[in-house]
Residue frames as a rotation matrix with the C-alpha (Angstrom) as fourth column:
UNK 1
-0.530 0.844 -0.087 90.79
0.159 0.199 0.967 96.85
0.833 0.499 -0.240 -25.86
UNK 2
-0.493 0.410 0.767 88.05
-0.790 -0.581 -0.197 98.24
0.365 -0.703 0.611 -23.68
UNK 3
-0.830 0.194 0.523 86.13
-0.234 0.729 -0.643 96.02
-0.506 -0.656 -0.560 -21.34
UNK 4
0.225 0.969 -0.103 82.93
-0.465 0.014 -0.885 96.44
-0.856 0.247 0.453 -23.41
UNK 5
0.327 -0.153 -0.932 84.75
-0.935 0.090 -0.343 95.57
0.136 0.984 -0.114 -26.65
UNK 6
-0.782 -0.622 -0.041 86.40
-0.597 0.766 -0.238 92.60
0.179 -0.161 -0.971 -24.96
UNK 7
-0.505 0.673 0.540 83.00
-0.237 0.494 -0.837 91.32
-0.830 -0.551 -0.090 -23.76
UNK 8
0.471 0.698 -0.539 81.44
-0.678 -0.105 -0.728 91.84
-0.565 0.708 0.424 -27.16
UNK 9
-0.096 -0.582 -0.808 84.32
-0.920 0.362 -0.152 89.89
0.381 0.728 -0.570 -28.77
UNK 10
-0.925 -0.189 0.329 83.91
-0.323 0.847 -0.422 86.99
-0.199 -0.497 -0.845 -26.31
UNK 11
-0.068 0.974 0.216 80.19
-0.327 0.183 -0.927 86.94
-0.942 -0.134 0.306 -26.87
UNK 12
0.437 0.103 -0.894 80.85
-0.897 -0.021 -0.441 86.67
-0.064 0.994 0.083 -30.64
UNK 13
-0.586 -0.694 -0.417 83.24
-0.706 0.690 -0.156 83.82
0.396 0.203 -0.895 -30.04
UNK 14
-0.651 0.423 0.630 80.73
-0.311 0.609 -0.730 82.06
-0.693 -0.671 -0.265 -27.81
UNK 15
0.385 0.902 -0.195 78.24
-0.556 0.058 -0.829 82.21
-0.737 0.428 0.524 -30.55
UNK 16
0.109 -0.457 -0.883 80.76
-0.906 0.319 -0.277 80.74
0.408 0.830 -0.379 -33.07
UNK 17
-0.882 -0.414 0.227 81.41
-0.472 0.770 -0.430 77.91
0.003 -0.486 -0.874 -30.56
UNK 18
-0.292 0.865 0.409 77.68
-0.320 0.314 -0.894 77.27
-0.901 -0.392 0.185 -30.28
UNK 19
0.447 0.371 -0.814 77.55
-0.880 0.018 -0.474 76.93
-0.161 0.929 0.334 -34.05
UNK 20
-0.372 -0.757 -0.537 80.03
-0.778 0.570 -0.265 74.08
0.507 0.319 -0.801 -33.66
UNK 21
-0.897 -0.002 -0.442 78.59
0.245 0.830 -0.500 72.24
0.368 -0.557 -0.744 -30.72
UNK 22
0.007 0.972 0.235 75.08
-0.039 -0.235 0.971 71.91
0.999 -0.016 0.036 -29.47
UNK 23
-0.711 -0.180 -0.680 74.47
0.649 0.205 -0.732 72.90
0.271 -0.962 -0.029 -25.89
UNK 24
0.395 0.904 -0.166 71.94
0.892 -0.334 0.306 74.84
0.221 -0.269 -0.938 -23.73
UNK 25
0.969 -0.149 -0.196 74.38
-0.068 -0.927 0.368 77.38
-0.236 -0.344 -0.909 -22.45
UNK 26
0.381 -0.907 0.180 77.92
0.865 0.280 -0.417 78.44
0.327 0.314 0.891 -23.20
UNK 27
0.990 -0.139 0.033 80.36
-0.143 -0.952 0.270 80.90
-0.006 -0.272 -0.962 -21.82
UNK 28
0.305 -0.951 -0.044 84.07
0.507 0.202 -0.838 81.67
0.806 0.233 0.544 -21.90
UNK 29
0.969 -0.177 -0.170 86.10
0.085 -0.410 0.908 82.36
-0.231 -0.895 -0.383 -18.74
UNK 30
0.546 -0.816 0.192 89.60
0.124 -0.148 -0.981 83.77
0.829 0.559 0.020 -19.00
UNK 31
0.937 -0.342 -0.063 91.57
0.041 -0.072 0.997 83.08
-0.346 -0.937 -0.053 -15.78
UNK 32
0.102 -0.990 -0.095 95.28
0.098 -0.085 0.992 84.20
-0.990 -0.110 0.088 -16.06
UNK 33
-0.223 -0.264 -0.938 94.58
-0.704 -0.622 0.343 85.26
-0.675 0.737 -0.047 -19.68
UNK 34
-0.996 -0.089 -0.007 93.80
-0.073 0.771 0.632 81.81
-0.050 0.630 -0.775 -21.11
UNK 35
-0.265 0.954 -0.142 90.34
-0.960 -0.247 0.129 81.16
0.088 0.170 0.981 -22.51
UNK 36
-0.960 0.127 0.250 88.28
0.047 0.952 -0.303 78.22
-0.276 -0.279 -0.920 -21.41
UNK 37
-0.481 0.847 -0.225 84.99
-0.626 -0.152 0.765 77.29
0.613 0.509 0.604 -23.06
UNK 38
-0.891 0.335 0.307 82.33
-0.068 0.570 -0.819 76.02
-0.449 -0.751 -0.485 -20.55
UNK 39
-0.621 0.734 -0.275 79.22
-0.354 0.050 0.934 74.43
0.700 0.677 0.228 -22.00
UNK 40
-0.810 0.371 0.454 76.05
-0.425 0.162 -0.891 73.60
-0.404 -0.914 0.026 -20.09
UNK 41
-0.664 0.661 -0.351 73.04
0.059 0.514 0.856 71.42
0.746 0.547 -0.380 -20.40
UNK 42
-0.270 0.640 0.720 69.79
-0.908 -0.419 0.032 71.99
0.322 -0.645 0.693 -18.74
UNK 43
-0.664 0.014 -0.747 68.81
0.127 0.987 -0.094 69.27
0.737 -0.158 -0.658 -16.32
UNK 44
0.270 0.727 0.632 66.33
-0.794 -0.203 0.573 68.36
0.544 -0.656 0.522 -13.58
UNK 45
-0.571 -0.583 0.578 67.16
-0.817 0.475 -0.327 66.29
-0.083 -0.659 -0.748 -10.55
UNK 46
0.341 0.766 0.544 64.16
-0.655 0.609 -0.448 64.06
-0.675 -0.204 0.709 -11.16
UNK 47
0.914 -0.008 -0.406 66.11
-0.357 0.461 -0.812 62.72
0.194 0.887 0.418 -14.24
UNK 48
-0.125 -0.975 0.186 69.34
-0.917 0.042 -0.396 62.01
0.378 -0.220 -0.899 -12.39
UNK 49
0.358 0.142 -0.923 70.09
-0.077 0.989 0.122 58.41
0.930 0.027 0.365 -11.71
UNK 50
-0.320 -0.580 -0.749 72.20
0.700 0.389 -0.599 59.01
0.639 -0.716 0.282 -8.61
UNK 51
-0.729 -0.055 -0.682 70.86
0.647 -0.380 -0.661 60.54
-0.223 -0.923 0.313 -5.54
UNK 52
-0.015 0.708 0.706 68.32
0.568 -0.575 0.589 63.18
0.823 0.410 -0.393 -4.89
UNK 53
-0.802 -0.253 0.541 67.44
-0.184 -0.757 -0.627 65.99
0.568 -0.602 0.561 -2.58
UNK 54
-0.096 0.804 -0.587 65.20
0.871 0.354 0.342 65.78
0.482 -0.479 -0.734 0.39
UNK 55
0.046 0.163 0.986 63.60
-0.322 -0.931 0.169 68.69
0.946 -0.325 0.010 2.39
UNK 56
-0.624 -0.365 0.691 63.51
-0.706 -0.117 -0.698 68.88
0.336 -0.924 -0.185 6.19
UNK 57
0.284 0.777 0.562 60.49
-0.858 0.467 -0.212 66.52
-0.428 -0.422 0.799 6.21
UNK 58
-0.389 -0.434 0.813 62.34
-0.134 0.899 0.416 63.81
-0.912 0.053 -0.408 4.36
UNK 59
0.635 0.736 0.237 60.32
0.220 0.122 -0.968 64.48
-0.741 0.666 -0.085 1.13
UNK 60
-0.238 -0.751 0.616 62.04
0.856 0.138 0.498 64.34
-0.459 0.646 0.610 -2.15
UNK 61
0.519 0.376 -0.767 62.40
-0.013 -0.894 -0.447 67.69
-0.855 0.242 -0.460 -3.94
UNK 62
0.024 -0.487 0.873 63.37
0.955 0.269 0.124 68.22
-0.295 0.831 0.471 -7.55
UNK 63
0.559 0.055 -0.827 64.65
-0.054 -0.993 -0.103 71.33
-0.827 0.102 -0.552 -9.32
UNK 64
0.921 -0.259 0.292 66.12
0.297 -0.022 -0.955 72.49
0.254 0.966 0.057 -12.58
UNK 65
0.461 -0.833 -0.305 69.87
-0.042 -0.364 0.930 73.13
-0.886 -0.416 -0.203 -12.78
UNK 66
0.833 -0.325 -0.448 72.64
-0.513 -0.152 -0.845 73.58
0.206 0.933 -0.294 -15.43
UNK 67
0.664 -0.690 0.289 75.33
0.385 0.646 0.659 70.91
-0.641 -0.326 0.695 -15.61
UNK 68
0.819 -0.424 -0.387 78.43
-0.573 -0.645 -0.505 72.63
-0.035 0.635 -0.772 -16.98
UNK 69
0.574 -0.732 0.367 81.64
0.623 0.682 0.384 71.00
-0.531 0.008 0.847 -18.34
UNK 70
0.316 -0.616 -0.722 84.80
-0.631 -0.705 0.324 72.74
-0.708 0.353 -0.611 -19.61
UNK 71
0.748 0.138 0.650 85.41
0.303 0.800 -0.518 71.30
-0.591 0.585 0.556 -23.00
UNK 72
0.498 -0.559 0.664 88.05
0.755 -0.097 -0.648 73.48
0.426 0.824 0.374 -24.84
UNK 73
0.636 -0.346 -0.690 90.86
0.325 -0.691 0.646 75.96
-0.700 -0.635 -0.327 -24.13
UNK 74
0.271 -0.608 0.746 93.27
0.925 -0.050 -0.377 78.17
0.266 0.793 0.549 -25.97
UNK 75
-0.411 -0.576 -0.707 95.47
0.672 -0.715 0.192 81.20
-0.616 -0.396 0.681 -25.82
UNK 76
-0.908 0.074 -0.413 93.85
-0.345 -0.693 0.634 82.61
-0.239 0.717 0.654 -29.03
UNK 77
0.135 0.984 -0.113 90.52
-0.827 0.049 -0.560 82.32
-0.545 0.170 0.821 -30.72
UNK 78
0.207 -0.147 -0.967 92.01
-0.811 0.528 -0.254 79.95
0.548 0.836 -0.010 -33.26
UNK 79
-0.814 -0.560 -0.153 93.42
-0.355 0.689 -0.632 77.71
0.459 -0.460 -0.760 -30.54
UNK 80
-0.552 0.709 0.439 90.08
-0.513 0.127 -0.849 77.71
-0.658 -0.693 0.293 -28.65
UNK 81
0.320 0.817 -0.479 88.19
-0.898 0.100 -0.428 76.82
-0.302 0.567 0.766 -31.84
UNK 82
-0.132 -0.503 -0.854 90.66
-0.651 0.694 -0.308 74.05
0.747 0.516 -0.419 -32.78
UNK 83
-0.941 -0.184 0.284 90.34
-0.338 0.458 -0.823 72.67
0.022 -0.870 -0.493 -29.28
UNK 84
-0.211 0.955 0.210 86.58
-0.646 0.025 -0.763 72.59
-0.733 -0.296 0.612 -29.62
UNK 85
0.361 0.272 -0.892 86.66
-0.912 0.302 -0.277 70.96
0.194 0.914 0.357 -32.92
UNK 86
-0.573 -0.636 -0.517 88.94
-0.438 0.771 -0.463 68.21
0.693 -0.039 -0.720 -31.61
UNK 87
-0.787 0.381 0.485 86.57
-0.417 0.250 -0.874 67.73
-0.455 -0.890 -0.038 -28.62
UNK 88
0.261 0.914 -0.310 83.62
-0.846 0.062 -0.529 67.42
-0.464 0.401 0.790 -31.01
UNK 89
0.123 -0.289 -0.950 85.57
-0.797 0.542 -0.268 64.92
0.592 0.789 -0.163 -33.17
UNK 90
-0.872 -0.485 -0.067 86.55
-0.344 0.703 -0.622 62.81
0.349 -0.519 -0.780 -30.14
UNK 91
-0.449 0.783 0.430 82.96
-0.607 0.085 -0.790 62.74
-0.656 -0.616 0.437 -28.90
UNK 92
0.435 0.634 -0.639 81.99
-0.896 0.240 -0.373 61.17
-0.083 0.736 0.672 -32.25
UNK 93
-0.334 -0.650 -0.682 84.43
-0.668 0.674 -0.315 58.30
0.664 0.351 -0.660 -31.82
UNK 94
0.807 0.455 -0.378 83.82
-0.123 0.754 0.645 54.93
0.578 -0.473 0.665 -30.26
UNK 95
0.709 -0.620 0.336 86.09
-0.439 -0.015 0.898 53.81
-0.552 -0.784 -0.283 -27.44
UNK 96
0.459 -0.550 0.697 87.76
0.590 0.776 0.224 51.37
-0.664 0.308 0.681 -29.80
UNK 97
0.614 -0.251 0.748 88.43
0.606 -0.456 -0.651 54.11
0.505 0.854 -0.128 -32.49
UNK 98
0.816 -0.351 0.459 89.87
-0.488 -0.844 0.222 56.40
0.310 -0.405 -0.860 -29.84
UNK 99
0.613 -0.629 0.477 92.15
-0.269 0.401 0.876 53.75
-0.742 -0.666 0.076 -28.35
UNK 100
0.570 -0.397 0.719 93.34
0.785 0.522 -0.334 52.72
-0.242 0.755 0.609 -31.84
UNK 101
0.738 -0.235 0.633 94.45
0.154 -0.854 -0.497 56.37
0.657 0.464 -0.594 -32.29
UNK 102
0.673 -0.391 0.628 96.22
-0.726 -0.508 0.463 56.54
0.138 -0.768 -0.626 -28.89
UNK 103
0.431 -0.462 0.775 97.73
-0.288 0.744 0.603 53.09
-0.855 -0.483 0.187 -28.62
UNK 104
-0.159 -0.488 -0.858 100.45
-0.986 0.038 0.162 52.22
-0.047 0.872 -0.487 -31.36
UNK 105
0.803 0.505 -0.316 99.89
-0.572 0.803 -0.171 49.01
0.168 0.318 0.933 -33.09
């Protein structure tokens, strides 16, 4: 597959992923041939609870940035999409529901 076709295929897959999960940005990276879905959310430092930036005069400065998180992986499109669907399902669980699944009764 040519580089242009591969990029087009990955872009189409990113759009399918964005149909599954809401985010501000999404991209797929493929180190060592495995696909990883990285999603991002637009943020601003003024909204962060922990820490802030100061300039050389000690004055607080705020700026926009994208907070990214890797949420799914797979060797194939089907594996990546299944991984993403599982991530979304787990995000919808309470801690108690999650632990009931993971800890035998």
